[in-house]
C-alpha positions as CSV (number, residue, x, y, z in Angstrom):
1,M,-22.5,-25.9,-19.3
2,N,-19.7,-26.9,-18.2
3,K,-18.5,-28.3,-14.5
4,I,-15.7,-26.6,-12.8
5,D,-14.2,-27.7,-9.4
6,I,-13.3,-24.1,-8.6
7,H,-11.1,-25.4,-5.2
8,H,-8.7,-27.7,-6.3
9,H,-5.3,-27.7,-5.4
10,F,-2.0,-29.0,-7.2
11,I,1.6,-29.9,-5.5
12,P,4.4,-28.8,-7.6
13,K,7.2,-30.7,-7.6
14,I,9.4,-27.6,-6.1
15,A,6.9,-27.6,-2.9
16,R,8.1,-30.9,-1.7
17,E,11.8,-29.4,-1.7
18,Y,10.5,-27.6,1.3
19,I,7.6,-29.8,2.5
20,K,7.9,-33.6,3.0
21,N,4.7,-34.8,3.9
22,L,2.2,-33.4,0.9
23,P,-0.3,-35.6,-0.3
24,E,0.3,-37.6,-3.9
25,W,-0.7,-35.5,-6.7
26,S,-0.6,-35.5,-10.5
27,P,-2.7,-34.3,-13.5
28,K,-3.8,-37.9,-13.8
29,L,-4.9,-37.9,-10.4
30,S,-6.6,-35.0,-10.5
31,S,-8.5,-35.6,-13.8
32,E,-9.3,-38.8,-12.4
33,F,-11.0,-37.2,-9.5
34,L,-13.1,-35.1,-11.4
35,K,-14.4,-37.6,-13.9
36,K,-15.4,-39.6,-10.8
37,N,-17.2,-36.8,-9.1
38,G,-18.9,-35.4,-12.7
39,F,-16.9,-32.4,-13.2
40,D,-15.1,-31.6,-16.6
41,S,-12.3,-29.2,-15.1
42,A,-10.8,-27.7,-12.8
43,L,-9.1,-24.4,-11.6
44,L,-5.6,-25.5,-9.7
45,S,-4.3,-23.3,-7.2
46,L,-1.3,-24.1,-4.8
47,P,-2.5,-24.7,-1.3
48,N,-1.3,-22.5,1.7
49,L,2.1,-23.8,2.7
50,N,3.9,-21.0,4.8
51,I,7.0,-22.0,3.6
52,E,9.7,-19.5,5.1
53,F,12.4,-18.9,2.6
54,E,15.5,-17.9,3.5
55,S,15.7,-14.7,1.2
56,K,13.6,-12.8,-1.1
57,T,15.7,-14.3,-4.3
58,K,14.5,-17.6,-3.2
59,Y,10.8,-16.5,-2.7
60,L,11.2,-14.8,-6.1
61,E,12.3,-18.6,-7.8
62,F,9.9,-20.1,-6.0
63,C,6.7,-18.5,-7.4
64,R,8.5,-18.2,-10.8
65,S,8.9,-22.3,-10.6
66,V,5.4,-22.9,-9.3
67,N,4.1,-20.8,-12.1
68,K,5.8,-22.1,-14.8
69,E,5.2,-25.7,-13.8
70,L,1.4,-24.9,-13.6
71,S,1.3,-23.2,-17.1
72,N,2.8,-26.2,-18.5
73,I,0.4,-28.4,-17.0
74,C,-3.1,-26.3,-18.0
75,K,-1.4,-26.2,-21.7
76,N,-1.6,-29.9,-22.1
77,S,-4.7,-30.6,-20.6
78,E,-8.3,-29.5,-19.7
79,L,-7.1,-28.1,-16.0
80,K,-7.1,-24.1,-15.7
81,G,-5.1,-22.7,-13.4
82,L,-4.6,-19.8,-10.9
83,G,-0.6,-18.5,-10.4
84,I,1.0,-17.4,-7.4
85,I,2.6,-13.8,-6.3
86,P,5.3,-13.2,-4.3
87,F,3.4,-10.8,-1.9
88,P,3.8,-8.3,-0.2
89,Y,6.9,-7.2,-2.6
90,I,4.8,-5.0,-5.0
91,E,6.9,-4.5,-7.9
92,E,7.6,-8.0,-8.1
93,S,4.2,-8.9,-7.9
94,V,3.5,-7.1,-10.8
95,I,6.1,-8.6,-13.1
96,E,4.7,-12.2,-11.8
97,I,0.9,-11.3,-12.6
98,N,2.4,-9.8,-16.0
99,Y,3.9,-13.5,-16.5
100,I,1.0,-15.2,-14.9
101,M,-1.4,-13.7,-17.6
102,N,0.6,-14.4,-20.5
103,N,1.3,-17.6,-19.8
104,G,-2.8,-19.1,-20.0
105,L,-3.3,-19.1,-16.5
106,D,-6.3,-17.3,-15.7
107,G,-5.3,-15.0,-12.5
108,I,-3.9,-15.4,-8.9
109,I,-4.8,-17.4,-5.6
110,L,-4.3,-14.8,-3.0
111,Y,-3.7,-16.0,0.6
112,T,-6.0,-13.7,3.3
113,N,-2.4,-12.9,5.1
114,Y,1.4,-13.7,4.0
115,N,3.3,-13.7,7.2
116,E,0.7,-11.8,8.8
117,V,0.6,-9.1,6.2
118,Y,-2.6,-8.8,5.1
119,P,-3.5,-7.4,1.2
120,S,-5.1,-4.2,1.1
121,T,-6.6,-2.7,-2.1
122,I,-5.1,0.7,-1.0
123,E,-1.7,0.2,0.3
124,H,-0.8,-2.7,-2.3
125,Y,-2.8,-0.7,-5.1
126,E,-0.9,-1.3,-7.8
127,I,-1.3,-5.2,-7.4
128,F,-4.9,-4.9,-7.4
129,E,-4.5,-2.5,-10.5
130,N,-2.7,-4.7,-12.2
131,L,-4.7,-7.4,-11.9
132,N,-7.7,-5.5,-12.9
133,N,-6.0,-4.5,-15.7
134,N,-5.4,-7.8,-16.8
135,N,-9.4,-9.4,-16.2
136,A,-7.9,-11.3,-13.6
137,T,-9.4,-14.2,-11.4
138,V,-8.5,-13.9,-8.0
139,F,-9.5,-16.8,-5.1
140,I,-9.2,-15.4,-2.0
141,H,-8.2,-18.5,0.2
142,P,-7.7,-18.6,3.9
143,N,-4.1,-18.6,5.9
144,D,-3.4,-19.6,9.2
145,T,-4.3,-16.7,11.6
146,P,-1.3,-14.8,13.0
147,Y,-2.1,-15.1,16.7
148,I,-3.0,-18.5,16.7
149,K,0.3,-20.2,16.6
150,D,0.7,-22.8,19.2
151,K,0.1,-26.8,18.5
152,D,-2.7,-26.9,21.6
153,N,-4.5,-24.2,19.6
154,S,-3.8,-24.8,16.0
155,A,-6.8,-26.9,15.1
156,I,-9.0,-23.8,16.0
157,N,-7.1,-22.3,12.4
158,W,-8.8,-24.8,10.0
159,T,-12.1,-25.2,11.8
160,V,-13.2,-21.5,12.7
161,E,-10.6,-19.2,11.5
162,F,-10.4,-20.2,8.0
163,P,-13.6,-19.0,7.2
164,L,-13.5,-15.9,9.7
165,E,-10.1,-15.3,7.5
166,V,-12.3,-14.5,3.9
167,T,-14.9,-12.5,5.8
168,R,-12.2,-10.8,7.6
169,L,-10.1,-10.1,4.6
170,Y,-12.7,-9.1,1.8
171,S,-14.4,-6.9,4.6
172,R,-11.2,-5.1,5.2
173,F,-11.5,-4.4,1.2
174,L,-15.2,-3.0,1.5
175,V,-14.0,-0.7,4.3
176,E,-11.3,0.8,2.1
177,D,-14.0,1.1,-0.7
178,K,-11.1,0.2,-3.8
179,L,-13.4,-2.1,-5.5
180,K,-15.4,0.2,-7.4
181,T,-12.6,0.9,-9.6
182,L,-11.5,-2.7,-9.5
183,N,-14.3,-4.0,-11.1
184,K,-12.8,-6.2,-13.9
185,I,-11.3,-8.8,-11.1
186,Q,-13.7,-11.9,-10.6
187,F,-13.1,-12.3,-7.2
188,I,-14.0,-15.8,-5.4
189,L,-14.2,-16.5,-2.4
190,G,-12.9,-19.6,-0.8
191,Y,-14.9,-21.6,2.2
192,G,-18.3,-20.2,0.8
193,G,-17.3,-16.4,1.9
194,G,-17.0,-17.4,5.5
195,T,-19.5,-15.9,7.7
196,L,-20.5,-13.2,4.9
197,S,-23.7,-14.4,4.6
198,F,-25.0,-14.5,7.8
199,L,-23.6,-11.4,8.6
200,I,-25.2,-9.5,5.5
201,D,-27.2,-6.7,7.8
202,R,-23.7,-6.0,9.6
203,I,-21.7,-6.2,6.3
204,A,-23.8,-3.9,4.2
205,K,-23.0,-1.0,6.9
206,I,-19.5,-1.1,6.3
207,P,-18.6,1.2,3.7
208,Y,-21.2,3.9,5.1
209,V,-18.8,4.2,8.8
210,K,-16.0,5.0,9.6
211,G,-14.7,4.2,13.0
212,M,-18.4,5.1,14.7
213,K,-19.0,7.6,12.6
214,P,-21.6,7.6,10.0
215,R,-20.1,8.6,6.4
216,I,-23.3,11.0,5.4
217,G,-22.2,12.1,2.2
218,R,-21.5,8.4,0.9
219,L,-24.7,7.1,2.4
220,L,-26.7,10.4,1.1
221,V,-25.7,9.6,-2.5
222,D,-26.0,5.9,-2.2
223,M,-30.0,6.3,-0.8
224,I,-30.6,8.8,-3.6
225,S,-29.5,6.2,-6.5
226,K,-31.1,3.2,-4.0
227,K,-27.5,1.3,-3.9
228,N,-25.4,-0.3,-1.5
229,R,-22.2,-0.5,-2.3
230,A,-20.7,-3.5,-0.3
231,L,-24.0,-5.5,-1.3
232,D,-23.3,-4.4,-5.1
233,H,-19.4,-5.6,-5.0
234,L,-21.0,-9.1,-3.3
235,K,-23.4,-9.8,-6.3
236,L,-20.7,-9.8,-8.3
237,V,-18.5,-12.8,-6.7
238,N,-18.1,-16.4,-7.1
239,F,-18.6,-18.2,-3.7
240,D,-16.8,-21.7,-3.4
241,L,-19.0,-24.1,-1.8
242,Y,-16.0,-26.3,0.2
243,T,-17.3,-26.3,3.3
244,V,-20.6,-25.3,3.1
245,N,-22.2,-28.8,4.0
246,R,-25.5,-27.8,6.1
247,D,-28.9,-26.8,4.7
248,E,-28.7,-23.8,6.6
249,Q,-25.0,-22.8,5.4
250,L,-26.6,-23.1,1.9
251,A,-29.5,-21.3,2.6
252,A,-27.9,-18.3,3.8
253,L,-26.2,-18.1,0.7
254,K,-28.9,-18.8,-1.8
255,T,-31.2,-15.7,0.6
256,H,-29.2,-13.6,-0.8
257,F,-26.9,-14.1,-4.0
258,N,-27.1,-15.7,-7.3
259,N,-27.2,-19.4,-7.8
260,K,-25.2,-19.3,-10.7
261,N,-22.4,-17.5,-8.4
262,L,-22.4,-20.0,-5.9
263,I,-19.6,-23.2,-7.2
264,K,-18.8,-26.2,-6.0
265,G,-15.0,-27.0,-4.7
266,S,-13.2,-30.0,-3.3
267,N,-10.1,-29.1,-1.9
268,F,-8.8,-31.9,-3.6
269,P,-6.1,-33.8,-3.0
270,F,-6.9,-33.1,0.7
271,C,-10.4,-34.0,0.5
272,K,-12.0,-37.6,0.5
273,D,-11.6,-39.7,-2.5
274,R,-15.5,-38.9,-3.2
275,M,-17.4,-36.0,-2.5
276,K,-21.1,-36.2,-1.2
C-alpha cells in the first residue's frame, strides 16, 4: 500500500512575486524528503499565504497560474496535487474546479476562511456541488483567525487557533446539514481535525439543535434508524496527523475513528528535515 504524505506544500513561482521569504522548494527537494522519510508520494497543496490582490483579475490569474504549474509538476512525477479556487467567487470557483479536475489534479485545498469569509455548504453550495460531482478531494487547511491580527498575539494563530479553525469550519458544515448530499467529496481534515475528537460528544449533538432548541423531528428519525448524522459524516473523512504528536491526541482519534483514515502529513517544506 502506498504511503502518502497527505499534508505537503509546494511553492509556485508566482507566489514569490508576492512573498519574498518563502522557503526553498522544488519537486526534487520534495522527492528527497519523501524518500528519506519513507513516503511513496505526496499530495501537494499551496500553503495559506494570505496575499492581498489588487484586483479580482489578479486573483483569478494567480489561481490559474498556480493550478497550471501544479498540474505540470504532477504530470511528470510521482506527486499528486490539490489546486486552489478563487473563493468566494462562486462562478469563477466552479470554472477553476473544472480546470483542476480536467488537468490531472485530485481536488482542492480549502482554507478555513478567506479574508474573514468562511466557506458555507449553503451559501456557496454550487461550489460544493461541483466538487461532489467531480468526486473531488477537499483538504481543509487552517488559516489565521480573523479577529487575531496584531503582531503581539500572532503566535496564538498557529499554536492555538489553527486546530480550532478546522473544528470551527467542519462544525459549521455539520450545522448546515448539507453533507449528506455531498457524500462523494473525500474530505481531509488538517491538524488532526482540530479538537473534533476531544469534543465528540458535543459534536454529535450539533445536527439536532437549532440555537438552543432541539430539532425533534430530525432527532426522532435518526434515533429510530440508530444513526447520528454528525458521527456518520466524520467516519468518512480522513485525518491529517500533522501536529498530532502526543499519545493522548492519537488515542482520542483512534478511539472514535478508523485507523485507515488517520494519515501522516509533514507540512513540508515548513517542517524539520526529518519527521519523528
